C-alpha positions as CSV (number, residue, x, y, z in Angstrom):
1,M,131.9,119.8,106.8
2,K,130.6,122.6,109.0
3,V,132.1,125.2,106.6
4,L,130.5,123.3,103.8
5,K,127.1,123.5,105.5
6,V,127.3,127.3,106.1
7,I,128.2,127.9,102.4
8,S,125.5,125.6,101.2
9,V,122.7,127.1,103.4
10,T,123.7,130.6,102.3
11,F,123.4,129.5,98.7
12,L,120.0,127.9,99.4
13,I,118.5,131.0,101.0
14,F,118.8,132.7,97.6
15,M,117.8,129.6,95.6
16,I,114.7,128.7,97.6
17,G,113.8,132.1,98.9
18,Y,113.9,133.8,102.3
19,G,110.1,133.7,102.6
20,E,110.1,130.0,102.6
21,L,113.0,129.7,105.0
22,C,110.8,131.5,107.6
23,S,107.8,129.3,106.8
24,Q,106.4,127.0,109.5
25,T,105.6,124.3,106.9
26,I,108.0,122.2,104.8
27,P,109.2,124.3,101.8
28,K,108.6,123.1,98.3
29,L,111.4,121.1,96.8
30,P,113.5,122.9,94.1
31,P,114.1,121.0,90.9
32,P,116.5,118.0,91.0
33,L,120.1,118.9,90.9
34,T,122.1,118.0,87.8
35,L,125.7,117.4,87.0
36,E,126.7,120.3,84.7
37,V,129.2,118.5,82.4
38,S,129.7,118.6,78.6
39,D,131.1,115.9,76.4
40,D,134.3,117.9,76.0
41,D,135.0,118.2,79.7
42,G,137.9,116.2,81.1
43,Y,138.2,114.1,84.2
44,E,139.1,117.1,86.3
45,S,136.1,119.1,85.2
46,L,133.9,116.1,86.0
47,E,135.4,115.9,89.4
48,V,134.6,119.6,90.1
49,S,131.0,119.2,88.8
50,A,130.6,116.2,91.1
51,L,132.0,118.1,94.0
52,N,129.6,121.0,93.4
53,F,126.7,118.5,93.2
54,V,127.6,117.1,96.6
55,I,128.0,120.5,98.1
56,R,124.6,121.6,96.9
57,L,122.9,118.4,97.9
58,T,124.4,118.4,101.3
59,G,123.2,122.0,101.7
60,L,119.7,120.9,100.8
61,V,119.8,118.1,103.3
62,Y,121.1,120.4,106.0
63,Y,118.4,123.0,105.2
64,Y,115.5,120.5,105.3
65,Q,116.7,119.0,108.6
66,Q,115.2,121.9,110.4
67,Y,111.8,120.9,109.1
68,A,112.0,117.3,110.2
69,F,108.8,116.9,112.3
70,D,109.2,113.3,113.3
71,E,112.1,110.9,114.2
72,Q,111.8,108.9,111.0
73,M,112.4,111.9,108.8
74,A,115.2,113.2,110.9
75,L,117.0,109.8,110.9
76,E,116.7,109.4,107.1
77,L,118.1,112.9,106.5
78,E,120.9,112.2,108.9
79,R,121.8,108.9,107.0
80,I,121.8,110.8,103.7
81,E,124.1,113.5,105.2
82,N,126.4,110.8,106.5
83,D,126.5,109.0,103.1
84,L,127.5,112.3,101.4
85,E,130.2,112.9,103.9
86,E,131.6,109.4,103.2
87,L,131.7,110.1,99.5
88,L,133.7,113.3,100.2
89,M,136.1,111.5,102.5
90,A,136.6,108.7,99.8
91,G,138.1,111.4,97.6
92,D,137.1,110.1,94.1
93,L,133.6,111.4,93.3
94,V,133.7,110.5,89.6
95,V,133.8,106.8,90.4
96,N,130.7,107.2,92.6
97,I,128.6,109.5,90.3
98,A,125.9,106.8,90.1
99,R,125.6,106.8,93.9
100,L,125.0,110.6,93.8
101,T,121.8,110.1,91.8
102,T,120.6,107.4,94.1
103,I,121.3,109.5,97.2
104,Q,119.5,112.5,95.7
105,N,116.5,110.3,94.9
106,R,116.4,109.1,98.5
107,F,116.5,112.6,99.7
108,R,113.7,113.8,97.4
109,I,111.5,110.8,98.3
110,T,112.0,111.6,102.0
111,V,111.1,115.2,101.7
112,L,108.1,114.6,99.3
113,N,106.6,112.0,101.6
114,A,107.0,114.5,104.5
115,I,105.3,117.2,102.5
116,S,102.5,114.9,101.6
117,Y,102.0,113.8,105.2
118,E,102.1,117.4,106.4
119,N,99.5,118.4,103.8
120,E,97.2,115.7,105.1
121,L,97.6,116.9,108.7
122,I,96.9,120.5,107.6
123,A,93.7,119.4,105.7
124,E,92.6,117.4,108.7
125,E,93.2,120.3,111.0
126,E,91.2,122.6,108.8
127,K,88.4,120.0,108.6
128,S,88.4,119.8,112.4
129,D,88.3,123.6,112.8
130,D,85.3,123.8,110.5
131,L,83.6,120.9,112.4
132,F,83.9,122.7,115.7
133,S,82.7,125.9,114.1
134,R,79.5,124.1,113.1
135,I,79.1,122.5,116.6
136,N,79.5,125.9,118.2
137,E,76.8,127.2,115.9
138,I,74.3,124.5,116.8
139,K,75.1,125.1,120.5
140,R,74.6,128.9,120.0
141,T,71.4,128.8,118.0
142,G,69.9,125.4,118.6
143,N,67.2,124.4,121.1
144,R,68.9,123.2,124.3
145,V,67.4,120.4,126.4
146,N,68.6,119.9,129.9
147,I,68.5,116.2,130.2
148,S,69.2,116.4,133.9
149,S,65.8,117.9,134.5
150,S,64.0,115.6,132.0
151,N,63.2,113.2,134.8
152,Q,59.4,113.1,134.8
153,S,59.3,109.4,133.8
154,P,62.7,108.0,132.9
155,V,63.0,104.4,131.9
156,I,65.4,102.7,134.4
157,K,67.0,99.3,133.6
158,N,68.5,97.0,136.3
159,G,68.1,99.5,139.1
160,F,70.4,101.8,141.0
161,E,71.3,102.1,144.6
162,Q,70.9,105.8,144.3
163,I,69.5,108.4,141.8
164,E,69.4,112.0,142.7
165,Y,68.4,114.8,140.4
166,A,69.5,118.4,140.7
167,E,69.1,121.4,138.4
168,D,72.2,120.7,136.3
169,R,73.4,117.4,137.8
170,I,72.5,113.7,138.2
171,E,74.1,111.7,141.0
172,V,73.9,107.9,140.5
173,K,75.3,104.8,142.2
174,T,75.1,101.3,141.0
175,G,75.4,98.2,143.2
176,R,76.5,94.6,142.7
177,S,74.8,93.9,139.5
178,E,75.8,91.2,136.9
179,T,75.2,93.7,134.1
180,F,75.1,97.4,133.5
181,S,72.3,99.8,134.5
182,S,70.8,102.5,132.4
183,I,68.5,105.6,132.6
184,L,66.7,106.7,129.4
185,F,65.0,110.1,129.1
186,D,62.4,111.1,126.6
187,T,63.7,114.2,124.8
188,D,61.1,114.5,122.0
189,Y,64.1,114.7,119.6
190,L,63.3,114.6,115.9
191,R,65.4,111.7,114.5
192,T,65.9,113.4,111.1
193,A,67.4,116.6,112.7
194,D,71.0,117.3,113.6
195,F,72.0,117.2,117.3
196,Y,74.9,117.6,119.7
197,L,74.7,115.6,122.9
198,E,77.3,116.2,125.7
199,A,77.8,115.1,129.3
200,L,80.6,115.7,131.9
201,I,81.0,112.4,133.9
202,Q,82.9,112.4,137.2
203,V,83.7,109.1,138.8
204,K,83.5,109.8,142.6
205,E,84.1,106.2,143.7
206,Y,84.1,102.7,142.3
207,E,84.3,99.2,143.5
208,P,86.3,96.6,141.6
209,L,83.3,94.3,140.9
210,I,84.3,94.0,137.3
211,W,87.4,94.9,135.3
212,D,87.3,98.5,134.1
213,P,83.8,99.6,135.1
214,S,82.6,102.1,132.5
215,P,80.1,105.0,132.4
216,G,78.8,106.5,129.1
217,I,76.0,108.1,127.2
218,I,73.2,106.5,125.3
219,F,71.5,107.9,122.2
220,G,69.1,107.0,119.5
221,S,67.1,104.7,121.8
222,G,63.5,103.7,121.0
223,S,63.3,101.3,124.0
224,D,65.5,99.8,126.6
225,D,66.6,97.1,124.1
226,N,67.8,99.1,121.0
227,Y,70.3,101.9,121.3
228,H,73.9,103.1,120.8
229,V,76.4,103.6,123.6
230,F,79.5,105.8,123.8
231,K,81.4,105.1,127.0
232,M,84.8,105.6,128.6
233,N,87.1,103.1,130.3
234,F,89.0,105.1,132.8
235,I,91.3,102.3,134.0
236,D,92.1,101.0,130.5
237,K,92.2,104.6,129.2
238,S,90.1,104.0,126.2
239,V,86.6,104.6,124.8
240,D,84.1,102.2,123.3
241,F,81.3,102.5,120.8
242,L,78.6,99.8,121.2
243,T,75.3,99.1,119.6
244,Y,72.6,97.0,121.2
245,N,69.9,95.3,119.0
246,F,67.0,93.8,120.9
247,G,69.1,93.7,124.1
248,N,72.1,92.0,122.5
249,L,75.5,93.5,121.8
250,A,75.9,93.8,118.1
251,K,79.2,93.1,116.4
252,P,81.6,94.7,115.7
253,D,82.1,96.9,118.7
254,Y,84.9,99.5,118.6
255,R,87.5,100.4,121.2
256,F,90.0,103.3,120.9
257,A,93.0,103.9,123.1
258,I,93.2,107.4,124.5
259,E,96.4,109.3,125.6
260,K,94.8,112.5,127.0
261,F,92.5,111.2,129.7
262,N,91.5,113.5,132.6
263,S,91.5,112.0,136.1
264,P,88.1,110.2,136.8
265,R,87.3,112.6,139.7
266,T,88.0,115.7,137.6
267,G,85.7,114.4,134.9
268,N,85.7,113.6,131.3
269,E,83.4,115.0,128.7
270,L,81.7,112.7,126.2
271,A,79.9,114.1,123.2
272,V,78.1,112.9,120.1
273,Y,77.4,115.2,117.1
274,K,75.0,114.1,114.4
275,E,75.2,116.0,111.1
276,G,73.2,114.6,108.3
277,N,74.0,110.9,108.1
278,T,77.4,111.3,109.8
279,F,78.1,110.9,113.6
280,Y,81.2,112.4,115.3
281,F,82.3,111.1,118.7
282,F,84.4,113.2,121.1
283,L,86.2,112.8,124.4
284,N,87.2,116.1,126.0
285,Q,86.5,117.9,122.7
286,E,88.9,115.6,120.8
287,L,87.5,113.8,117.8
288,I,87.8,110.1,118.3
289,L,85.6,108.4,115.8
290,E,83.3,109.0,112.8
291,A,80.5,106.8,111.7
292,D,77.9,106.9,108.9
293,D,74.3,105.9,108.7
294,L,73.7,104.7,112.2
295,A,70.1,103.6,112.8
296,L,68.4,105.8,115.3
297,Y,65.7,103.7,116.9
298,G,64.1,106.5,118.8
299,H,64.6,109.9,120.5
300,N,65.5,108.8,124.0
301,M,68.9,109.8,125.4
302,G,70.4,108.6,128.6
303,L,73.2,107.1,130.8
304,Y,75.0,103.8,130.7
305,V,76.6,102.8,134.1
306,D,78.4,99.6,134.9
307,S,78.1,98.0,138.3
308,G,80.1,99.4,141.3
309,L,80.2,103.0,140.1
310,N,79.3,106.2,142.0
311,L,79.0,109.1,139.5
312,S,78.2,112.8,139.2
313,V,77.0,113.8,135.8
314,S,76.7,117.4,134.8
315,N,76.4,119.6,131.7
316,F,74.1,116.8,130.3
317,Y,72.6,118.7,127.4
318,L,71.1,118.0,124.0
319,Y,71.3,120.7,121.4
320,Q,69.0,120.3,118.4
321,K,68.0,122.3,115.4
């Protein structure tokens, strides 16, 4: 079979084209293979045609194996290759001609599904690149508000053991409270405008007063009763999106597991980008969630802090057009 593979791949380089062989994406499938047999051909000619069919199909399978980008695709191509080897070992391909068509269909479905999935990934990546380009533009040209210094008269809920303001940093510590604490800053943000809100949150210490104490950012608040929260759970390694209406947690709330989580002491960046009626939520510049038509109750932004946390919050900025 190794000799067969070499012959087939050489043939396929000319059939599909050297340019596609060097491509990083899955090459387009050539037309389906056919058995080149006429009515006048005898059994021996049919056997030769079936053999050529198997050789060409095996070469295609071997060729596309290098583009298998996940375990499922790789396993299915390996199964197809093994089925073709078994047919050759059986020695009577004419009897199994119907199976050749079935195997080719399996192969084509596997590759076409992979191409479709890859195209979706490419489109998503292009969309993400364009999104970050627009975010960089609003950060470059928009009006930047340093929320850390907007501490003239913040609205504080449930108290803190410690709140210290610096030029580009807020140090907060919560005590043994039965609920979370919050700080809201008046930003004079125009609710109809686009904005980008970001904060780097470092967990210096925490006490296990509740399971998975979580810090986060608040936006769209008109009072201490109506607002949205985007927060991180550094023990559970997930993020939450919550909405509070008149002080009560609205349903549903959303939780997303996160694989790439920085250590709590190093800090994790939370960010919200509003563009038109769409909101994008990021952890460490990775898009986690999209939401449409969220009600913005007001222009206050702030911090959400569960009990037992000692935090340092920096790069707490609001960019607005």
